mmCIF file of the C-alpha atoms, coordinates in Angstrom:
data_MODEL
# 
_entry.id   MODEL 
# 
loop_
_atom_site.group_PDB 
_atom_site.id 
_atom_site.type_symbol 
_atom_site.label_atom_id 
_atom_site.label_alt_id 
_atom_site.label_comp_id 
_atom_site.label_asym_id 
_atom_site.label_entity_id 
_atom_site.label_seq_id 
_atom_site.pdbx_PDB_ins_code 
_atom_site.Cartn_x 
_atom_site.Cartn_y 
_atom_site.Cartn_z 
_atom_site.occupancy 
_atom_site.B_iso_or_equiv 
_atom_site.pdbx_formal_charge 
_atom_site.auth_seq_id 
_atom_site.auth_comp_id 
_atom_site.auth_asym_id 
_atom_site.auth_atom_id 
_atom_site.pdbx_PDB_model_num 
ATOM 1   C CA . MET A 1 1   ? -0.031  -0.442  0.404   1.00 0.00 ? 1   MET A CA 1 
ATOM 2   C CA . VAL A 1 2   ? 2.823   2.408   1.085   1.00 0.00 ? 2   VAL A CA 1 
ATOM 3   C CA . LEU A 1 3   ? 4.782   1.353   -2.264  1.00 0.00 ? 3   LEU A CA 1 
ATOM 4   C CA . ALA A 1 4   ? 1.909   2.048   -4.369  1.00 0.00 ? 4   ALA A CA 1 
ATOM 5   C CA . ALA A 1 5   ? 1.355   5.809   -2.772  1.00 0.00 ? 5   ALA A CA 1 
ATOM 6   C CA . LEU A 1 6   ? 5.025   6.563   -3.048  1.00 0.00 ? 6   LEU A CA 1 
ATOM 7   C CA . LEU A 1 7   ? 4.474   5.077   -6.937  1.00 0.00 ? 7   LEU A CA 1 
ATOM 8   C CA . ALA A 1 8   ? 1.856   7.509   -7.759  1.00 0.00 ? 8   ALA A CA 1 
ATOM 9   C CA . LEU A 1 9   ? 3.835   10.476  -5.592  1.00 0.00 ? 9   LEU A CA 1 
ATOM 10  C CA . ALA A 1 10  ? 7.101   9.614   -7.995  1.00 0.00 ? 10  ALA A CA 1 
ATOM 11  C CA . ALA A 1 11  ? 4.514   9.233   -11.252 1.00 0.00 ? 11  ALA A CA 1 
ATOM 12  C CA . SER A 1 12  ? 3.016   12.590  -10.295 1.00 0.00 ? 12  SER A CA 1 
ATOM 13  C CA . ALA A 1 13  ? 6.446   14.072  -10.023 1.00 0.00 ? 13  ALA A CA 1 
ATOM 14  C CA . SER A 1 14  ? 7.273   14.304  -13.766 1.00 0.00 ? 14  SER A CA 1 
ATOM 15  C CA . ALA A 1 15  ? 4.274   17.119  -14.009 1.00 0.00 ? 15  ALA A CA 1 
ATOM 16  C CA . SER A 1 16  ? 6.268   18.947  -10.365 1.00 0.00 ? 16  SER A CA 1 
ATOM 17  C CA . PRO A 1 17  ? 8.146   22.092  -11.966 1.00 0.00 ? 17  PRO A CA 1 
ATOM 18  C CA . SER A 1 18  ? 10.150  21.429  -8.684  1.00 0.00 ? 18  SER A CA 1 
ATOM 19  C CA . PRO A 1 19  ? 13.677  18.770  -9.270  1.00 0.00 ? 19  PRO A CA 1 
ATOM 20  C CA . ALA A 1 20  ? 13.504  18.167  -5.526  1.00 0.00 ? 20  ALA A CA 1 
ATOM 21  C CA . ALA A 1 21  ? 11.008  18.163  -2.521  1.00 0.00 ? 21  ALA A CA 1 
ATOM 22  C CA . ARG A 1 22  ? 10.696  16.456  0.847   1.00 0.00 ? 22  ARG A CA 1 
ATOM 23  C CA . TYR A 1 23  ? 8.063   15.819  3.277   1.00 0.00 ? 23  TYR A CA 1 
ATOM 24  C CA . ASP A 1 24  ? 7.912   14.856  6.686   1.00 0.00 ? 24  ASP A CA 1 
ATOM 25  C CA . PHE A 1 25  ? 5.867   12.499  8.484   1.00 0.00 ? 25  PHE A CA 1 
ATOM 26  C CA . LEU A 1 26  ? 4.542   13.395  11.988  1.00 0.00 ? 26  LEU A CA 1 
ATOM 27  C CA . SER A 1 27  ? 3.903   11.294  14.722  1.00 0.00 ? 27  SER A CA 1 
ATOM 28  C CA . GLY A 1 28  ? 2.633   11.865  18.100  1.00 0.00 ? 28  GLY A CA 1 
ATOM 29  C CA . GLY A 1 29  ? 3.830   15.984  17.299  1.00 0.00 ? 29  GLY A CA 1 
ATOM 30  C CA . ARG A 1 30  ? 7.136   14.970  16.203  1.00 0.00 ? 30  ARG A CA 1 
ATOM 31  C CA . VAL A 1 31  ? 9.230   13.915  12.757  1.00 0.00 ? 31  VAL A CA 1 
ATOM 32  C CA . ALA A 1 32  ? 9.427   10.228  12.414  1.00 0.00 ? 32  ALA A CA 1 
ATOM 33  C CA . GLY A 1 33  ? 9.863   9.983   9.395   1.00 0.00 ? 33  GLY A CA 1 
ATOM 34  C CA . ALA A 1 34  ? 10.620  11.613  5.760   1.00 0.00 ? 34  ALA A CA 1 
ATOM 35  C CA . LEU A 1 35  ? 10.181  11.163  1.824   1.00 0.00 ? 35  LEU A CA 1 
ATOM 36  C CA . LEU A 1 36  ? 12.640  12.636  -0.624  1.00 0.00 ? 36  LEU A CA 1 
ATOM 37  C CA . ARG A 1 37  ? 11.980  12.938  -4.095  1.00 0.00 ? 37  ARG A CA 1 
ATOM 38  C CA . THR A 1 38  ? 14.580  13.815  -6.625  1.00 0.00 ? 38  THR A CA 1 
ATOM 39  C CA . GLU A 1 39  ? 14.324  14.134  -10.316 1.00 0.00 ? 39  GLU A CA 1 
ATOM 40  C CA . GLN A 1 40  ? 17.365  12.236  -11.703 1.00 0.00 ? 40  GLN A CA 1 
ATOM 41  C CA . PRO A 1 41  ? 18.150  12.766  -15.485 1.00 0.00 ? 41  PRO A CA 1 
ATOM 42  C CA . GLY A 1 42  ? 16.490  10.616  -18.279 1.00 0.00 ? 42  GLY A CA 1 
ATOM 43  C CA . ARG A 1 43  ? 13.204  10.643  -17.029 1.00 0.00 ? 43  ARG A CA 1 
ATOM 44  C CA . SER A 1 44  ? 13.605  9.394   -13.574 1.00 0.00 ? 44  SER A CA 1 
ATOM 45  C CA . VAL A 1 45  ? 12.393  9.956   -10.041 1.00 0.00 ? 45  VAL A CA 1 
ATOM 46  C CA . LYS A 1 46  ? 14.394  8.344   -6.973  1.00 0.00 ? 46  LYS A CA 1 
ATOM 47  C CA . VAL A 1 47  ? 12.173  8.488   -3.618  1.00 0.00 ? 47  VAL A CA 1 
ATOM 48  C CA . GLU A 1 48  ? 13.497  7.894   -0.373  1.00 0.00 ? 48  GLU A CA 1 
ATOM 49  C CA . PHE A 1 49  ? 11.360  7.069   2.094   1.00 0.00 ? 49  PHE A CA 1 
ATOM 50  C CA . ALA A 1 50  ? 12.234  6.082   5.973   1.00 0.00 ? 50  ALA A CA 1 
ATOM 51  C CA . PHE A 1 51  ? 9.581   6.276   8.930   1.00 0.00 ? 51  PHE A CA 1 
ATOM 52  C CA . THR A 1 52  ? 10.423  5.113   12.551  1.00 0.00 ? 52  THR A CA 1 
ATOM 53  C CA . GLU A 1 53  ? 8.242   4.292   15.174  1.00 0.00 ? 53  GLU A CA 1 
ATOM 54  C CA . ASN A 1 54  ? 8.897   2.634   18.254  1.00 0.00 ? 54  ASN A CA 1 
ATOM 55  C CA . GLY A 1 55  ? 12.539  1.801   17.213  1.00 0.00 ? 55  GLY A CA 1 
ATOM 56  C CA . ARG A 1 56  ? 10.450  -0.052  13.577  1.00 0.00 ? 56  ARG A CA 1 
ATOM 57  C CA . GLY A 1 57  ? 10.191  1.182   10.310  1.00 0.00 ? 57  GLY A CA 1 
ATOM 58  C CA . PRO A 1 58  ? 10.703  0.958   6.545   1.00 0.00 ? 58  PRO A CA 1 
ATOM 59  C CA . LYS A 1 59  ? 13.780  2.331   4.920   1.00 0.00 ? 59  LYS A CA 1 
ATOM 60  C CA . LEU A 1 60  ? 13.302  2.515   0.987   1.00 0.00 ? 60  LEU A CA 1 
ATOM 61  C CA . VAL A 1 61  ? 14.825  3.770   -1.732  1.00 0.00 ? 61  VAL A CA 1 
ATOM 62  C CA . GLU A 1 62  ? 12.933  3.597   -4.859  1.00 0.00 ? 62  GLU A CA 1 
ATOM 63  C CA . THR A 1 63  ? 14.030  4.482   -8.562  1.00 0.00 ? 63  THR A CA 1 
ATOM 64  C CA . VAL A 1 64  ? 11.028  4.879   -11.170 1.00 0.00 ? 64  VAL A CA 1 
ATOM 65  C CA . ARG A 1 65  ? 11.710  5.539   -14.831 1.00 0.00 ? 65  ARG A CA 1 
ATOM 66  C CA . LEU A 1 66  ? 9.139   7.035   -17.222 1.00 0.00 ? 66  LEU A CA 1 
ATOM 67  C CA . ASP A 1 67  ? 8.696   6.494   -20.916 1.00 0.00 ? 67  ASP A CA 1 
ATOM 68  C CA . ALA A 1 68  ? 8.018   9.417   -23.472 1.00 0.00 ? 68  ALA A CA 1 
ATOM 69  C CA . ALA A 1 69  ? 4.623   8.849   -22.735 1.00 0.00 ? 69  ALA A CA 1 
ATOM 70  C CA . GLY A 1 70  ? 4.619   9.240   -19.010 1.00 0.00 ? 70  GLY A CA 1 
ATOM 71  C CA . ARG A 1 71  ? 4.413   5.367   -18.422 1.00 0.00 ? 71  ARG A CA 1 
ATOM 72  C CA . VAL A 1 72  ? 6.598   3.309   -16.053 1.00 0.00 ? 72  VAL A CA 1 
ATOM 73  C CA . SER A 1 73  ? 9.370   1.739   -17.571 1.00 0.00 ? 73  SER A CA 1 
ATOM 74  C CA . LEU A 1 74  ? 11.237  0.747   -14.832 1.00 0.00 ? 74  LEU A CA 1 
ATOM 75  C CA . HIS A 1 75  ? 10.623  0.528   -10.766 1.00 0.00 ? 75  HIS A CA 1 
ATOM 76  C CA . GLU A 1 76  ? 13.040  -0.664  -8.511  1.00 0.00 ? 76  GLU A CA 1 
ATOM 77  C CA . VAL A 1 77  ? 12.970  -0.697  -4.630  1.00 0.00 ? 77  VAL A CA 1 
ATOM 78  C CA . GLN A 1 78  ? 16.229  -1.461  -2.221  1.00 0.00 ? 78  GLN A CA 1 
ATOM 79  C CA . GLY A 1 79  ? 15.869  -1.012  1.705   1.00 0.00 ? 79  GLY A CA 1 
ATOM 80  C CA . THR A 1 80  ? 14.434  -2.800  4.645   1.00 0.00 ? 80  THR A CA 1 
ATOM 81  C CA . ALA A 1 81  ? 10.790  -3.464  5.574   1.00 0.00 ? 81  ALA A CA 1 
ATOM 82  C CA . THR A 1 82  ? 9.005   -2.074  8.720   1.00 0.00 ? 82  THR A CA 1 
ATOM 83  C CA . PHE A 1 83  ? 10.664  -5.620  10.694  1.00 0.00 ? 83  PHE A CA 1 
ATOM 84  C CA . GLY A 1 84  ? 13.944  -5.368  9.200   1.00 0.00 ? 84  GLY A CA 1 
ATOM 85  C CA . ALA A 1 85  ? 13.318  -7.659  6.385   1.00 0.00 ? 85  ALA A CA 1 
ATOM 86  C CA . ARG A 1 86  ? 15.802  -6.935  2.975   1.00 0.00 ? 86  ARG A CA 1 
ATOM 87  C CA . VAL A 1 87  ? 13.784  -5.607  0.177   1.00 0.00 ? 87  VAL A CA 1 
ATOM 88  C CA . ASP A 1 88  ? 15.146  -5.643  -3.190  1.00 0.00 ? 88  ASP A CA 1 
ATOM 89  C CA . GLU A 1 89  ? 12.522  -5.634  -6.206  1.00 0.00 ? 89  GLU A CA 1 
ATOM 90  C CA . ARG A 1 90  ? 12.644  -4.665  -9.827  1.00 0.00 ? 90  ARG A CA 1 
ATOM 91  C CA . PHE A 1 91  ? 9.959   -4.091  -12.305 1.00 0.00 ? 91  PHE A CA 1 
ATOM 92  C CA . ALA A 1 92  ? 10.818  -3.355  -15.857 1.00 0.00 ? 92  ALA A CA 1 
ATOM 93  C CA . ARG A 1 93  ? 8.598   -3.205  -18.778 1.00 0.00 ? 93  ARG A CA 1 
ATOM 94  C CA . ASP A 1 94  ? 9.957   -3.172  -22.553 1.00 0.00 ? 94  ASP A CA 1 
ATOM 95  C CA . VAL A 1 95  ? 6.277   -2.663  -24.652 1.00 0.00 ? 95  VAL A CA 1 
ATOM 96  C CA . LYS A 1 96  ? 6.629   -4.122  -28.543 1.00 0.00 ? 96  LYS A CA 1 
ATOM 97  C CA . PRO A 1 97  ? 4.140   -1.369  -30.670 1.00 0.00 ? 97  PRO A CA 1 
ATOM 98  C CA . PHE A 1 98  ? 0.584   -2.998  -30.632 1.00 0.00 ? 98  PHE A CA 1 
ATOM 99  C CA . VAL A 1 99  ? -0.136  -4.409  -33.689 1.00 0.00 ? 99  VAL A CA 1 
ATOM 100 C CA . ASP A 1 100 ? -3.845  -4.272  -34.712 1.00 0.00 ? 100 ASP A CA 1 
ATOM 101 C CA . ALA A 1 101 ? -4.881  -7.893  -35.616 1.00 0.00 ? 101 ALA A CA 1 
ATOM 102 C CA . PRO A 1 102 ? -8.122  -9.710  -36.007 1.00 0.00 ? 102 PRO A CA 1 
ATOM 103 C CA . SER A 1 103 ? -9.529  -12.100 -32.987 1.00 0.00 ? 103 SER A CA 1 
ATOM 104 C CA . ILE A 1 104 ? -9.416  -15.431 -32.953 1.00 0.00 ? 104 ILE A CA 1 
ATOM 105 C CA . ARG A 1 105 ? -12.053 -18.082 -32.000 1.00 0.00 ? 105 ARG A CA 1 
ATOM 106 C CA . MET A 1 106 ? -11.425 -20.885 -29.359 1.00 0.00 ? 106 MET A CA 1 
ATOM 107 C CA . PRO A 1 107 ? -13.578 -23.345 -27.470 1.00 0.00 ? 107 PRO A CA 1 
ATOM 108 C CA . SER A 1 108 ? -14.712 -22.614 -24.457 1.00 0.00 ? 108 SER A CA 1 
ATOM 109 C CA . ALA A 1 109 ? -16.037 -24.539 -21.544 1.00 0.00 ? 109 ALA A CA 1 
ATOM 110 C CA . GLY A 1 110 ? -20.019 -23.998 -21.469 1.00 0.00 ? 110 GLY A CA 1 
ATOM 111 C CA . ALA A 1 111 ? -20.333 -21.788 -24.966 1.00 0.00 ? 111 ALA A CA 1 
ATOM 112 C CA . LYS A 1 112 ? -19.954 -22.845 -28.349 1.00 0.00 ? 112 LYS A CA 1 
ATOM 113 C CA . THR A 1 113 ? -17.381 -20.263 -29.540 1.00 0.00 ? 113 THR A CA 1 
ATOM 114 C CA . ALA A 1 114 ? -15.401 -17.610 -27.061 1.00 0.00 ? 114 ALA A CA 1 
ATOM 115 C CA . ALA A 1 115 ? -13.652 -14.677 -28.888 1.00 0.00 ? 115 ALA A CA 1 
ATOM 116 C CA . VAL A 1 116 ? -10.442 -14.040 -27.553 1.00 0.00 ? 116 VAL A CA 1 
ATOM 117 C CA . ALA A 1 117 ? -8.728  -10.994 -28.735 1.00 0.00 ? 117 ALA A CA 1 
ATOM 118 C CA . ARG A 1 118 ? -4.973  -10.492 -29.338 1.00 0.00 ? 118 ARG A CA 1 
# 
């Protein structure tokens, strides 16, 4: 859930005029964490997130790269989760151009035919 929120924030950052932003998280009237977003060369955004409460909390560094259309083409996350588990994840998307092809028909249980778009 937190990663989805950070990803949305990082993706929306491309429209932001400032190259960097810092957001502090408050808990019990004190700063318990922060998120630092920095625009990088090559349509990339680096997000550093740390939050500590009761001595525990995630410490993550994310890199999000956007393609020319503003879609996520790379998302990497490294660091530690709330209870200290190591986080090292990577998502990359290599999209080939869409080819408009006719649909094919395949038999399906309970129906005579079913259309499947390619």
